[in-house]
N, C-alpha and C positions, 0 to 999 in steps of 0.2 A: 504494500500500500504506500502510495507516494505521500509523504508528509514533509513539512519544512524541516522538522528535526531529523528525519531520515536523510534528507538531502545534505544537511550539514555533516551528519555522521559519515555519509558516503564520501564526501569531499575529504574528510579527515583520513579515512581509510585509504584513499588514493595516495595520500602522502606517506602513509605507513608502508605500503607495498612498493612505493617508488614510481608511481605513474603520474603523469600530469593530470590535473583536474580539468575535465572538459571545459572549454571556453564558455559554452552555454550555461553550464552549471555554475562556474565562477561568477559570471555576470548576473545570472539569475538570482544568486544569493545576495549579491550586492544590492540589487533592486528590491528584494524582499526586505532588506535592512532599511533601505530608504523609506519604503512604505510603512514599516513599523515605527520608525522615528517620526514620520510626518503625522501619524495618528495620535501621537502622544500630546498631552496638553500641559506644557510647562506652566508653573505658577510663579508669580512675582514674589520676591522675598518680602516686599512691603507694599501692599496695595495702596496705602496712604501716600507713598512716594511717587505714584504714577501721575503724569500730567493729565490734563483733561483729555487730550487726543489719545494718549495711551490707554486711558480708561475706556474711551469709546471703542477703540480697537479690541480691547479685551472682551467687552460685552459682545461684540460681533463674533469674535473667535469662539467664545463659549457657546453662543447660539448655534454656530455652524458645527462645532466639534462635538457638542454634547446633546444635540437635539435628539428626541426620541421618535423613532418611526416604527410603528407596530409591524410585526411580521418579517422584518429584515434581519433578525438575528443579532442586532447590535445597535448602538447609539452613535449618532454623529459620524465622525470620520471612520469609526470602527467598521461600519458597513462596507465602505469603499476599500478599506485596508484588507479586510477578509476576502473580498471579491478579487482584488488585484493579486493578492497572494495566491489564491487558487488558480488564477489565470497564469501566473508565473510558474507555478509548480507543474502545471500541465504542459506549458511551453518548453520548460526544461526537459521534461520526459520525452517530448516529441523530437527534440534535437539530440539528446544524449543517447537514447536507446539504439539508434543506428550505429553509434560509435562503440558500443560495448563489445562486439565481436573482436574488433581490432585491439581493444584494451586487453581482453583476455588472451588473445594470441601473443601479445607482447610479453605476457607473464609465463607462457607455456614452457620456454626453455628452463627458466628458474625452477618451475614446479617439477619438471622432469628430473632435474638434477637433485633436488631435495628429496624426491620420492624414490630415487633409485635404490637406496638401502632397504626400503620396505619391500620393494619388488624382489630384490635379491634374497632377503630373509624368508619371504613366503615361498618363492619358487625353488631356491637352491637347498634350503634347509627345512622347509615345511613348517616354519614357525607360525603359530596362531596367537590370538590374544590370550589364550589359556596356557601357553608355553611358559614355564618357570625357569629361573636361573639354574635350578637343580637339573632340569631336563637338558639344558645346554651343557652343563658340566659333564653329564653322563656321556655326551657325544665324544668327549676327548678330542675336540677338533678346534684348533686355534682360529680357523676361518669362521667357524660357527660362533665362537665367543666374540670375535670382532663384529660379526654381523648382528649379534644380539645387542651389543652395546650401541651400535649405530641406529637400531630401531627406535629407541627412546628419543635420541637426538633428532631423528628425521620426523618423528611424530610431532614433536614440539615445533620444529622449524617450519612445518607446513601450516601451522595454525593461522598466521596472519593472512596467507593466501586463501585458505579455506574460508575464513570469516569474511574476507572481502568478496569472494565469489558467492557465498550464500546470501550475504546482505544485498548484493546486486539483484538476485532473483526476488528477494522479499520486497525490496523497495520499489522496483519497477514492475511488479506483478508478472514476472516471467516464470515459466515452468521450472520445477514442479510447484503447483499451487494446490490449495485444499480442494479446488474444483476438480483437479486431476484425481485426487484421492477419493473424493465422493463418487466420481464417475466410475472409478475402478471397482469400488465396493458395492455399488448400487445393486439391489435395493437394501443392502445391509447398512448399518451404521458403522463407519470405520473405526470409531473409538480412538481417534487421533486428533490432536489439536494443532499439529504442525506437519508439513510435508516431510517425506523422506528425501534427503538431498544427495543420496548416493549417486544418482544419475549425473550429477554435476561433475563427477570425478571418475566415472567408469569408462574404460577404454572400449569395452564391448557391451555384451548384454548382461554383464555382472552388476546389476543394480536392482533396486526394489522400489515399488510404490507403497509397500506396507512397512514392516519393521525390520526387514533384513538388512544386513551389512552395518548394523549399529551394535555397539557394545551392549550386551545383555538384551538385544532385540528391541531396544527403545529408540525412538527418534529424537528424544531430548537428551543431548549429551554427545558423546564422541562417536564418530564413524569408526567402524572397525577396519582400519587401513590394511591390516594383514589379510583379512578376508577379501577385501577389494583387490589387493595387489596380486593375488594368485592369477587372476585373469587380466591384469593390467589396469593401471590407473593413469589418468591424464586430466588436465584442466580443460573442461569442455566449454565452448562458446555457447551463448544462448541459442544460436541457430542449430548447432549440433544437438543440444539438449531437446529442443523442440522436435527434431527429427526422431530422436529416440522415443520420446513420449508418443508421438504420432504412430510409431510402429506398433505400440501396444494398444493404442486407442482403436486401431483398425482391426484388431483381432476380434472376430465375431464370437459372441457368446453362444454356446450350444443351447439347443432348445431344452426345456425342462423335460425330465423323464415322465412318460405317461403313467398314470396310476388308475387302478380299477376301483380304488376306495372312494366312497362318497365324500364330497367336499367337507362335510361336517365332521368326519371321523379320521381325516388324514392325520398322520403322525406329526406332531409339532416339532419344529427345529429347536433343539436345545441350545443354550448358550455355549458358544465355542464351536458349534458345528457350522459347516458351510452349506449354503443353499446349493443344490446340485447344478443350478444353471449358471453359477458364478465361479469361474476358475480361480483357484488359489494362486497367490503371487509366487 
């Protein structure tokens, strides 16, 4: 969801990962600040010190800035400030979204470099999130020990890029969204409050719309990078992600199995069971 706070945060995250803030975003935030300041009503330190003309100007300013208009969601200049801010956020999105693919592409080499130890650990040594240091010691392999130590560093080093990429999808309403989740689970309730972002980093079909590829099977918390790494990880552009999501949206649901039971006595679907017409993820 595009918000002013989200735009400021995204601009800050651009600096964190070392990419230039898009010009439309930079200028748009400047204009939002101008609108905010213009809507403020500064007060004089001493009303008695005002000249006659200054007092007349203040009466007019208060009348304009603080007048009440029913149904417009604010008073005085606040109405215009809110409207202009909304116009600016929408204009920023229109200009910035087409640039996001190139921004992500500029970060892909760094992502690949930082993710390489995870791929090596998962593919060469079979490490998983449940692998312990004792497991590694039992291998009696210096290469495995080195790979094990590199996993934690890589996991942490990826965090800024991961946060940047997921915040990009959240802010600009790019896939995966909760609409994707609800469509996948229809007619069931997904029981999720946030999308699964594994598709943003999957090199192939190794991603989930449900709770897969997250530590402990949850979508709130850490992605399970070692599980993802087995089949390859990469930093996907919004265009690539949309193509991946479309590939699953286009899978036709099989028809429900026929039943000879009367409608009123059909077996109820218990909690945790899947409807036969909806494929599991």
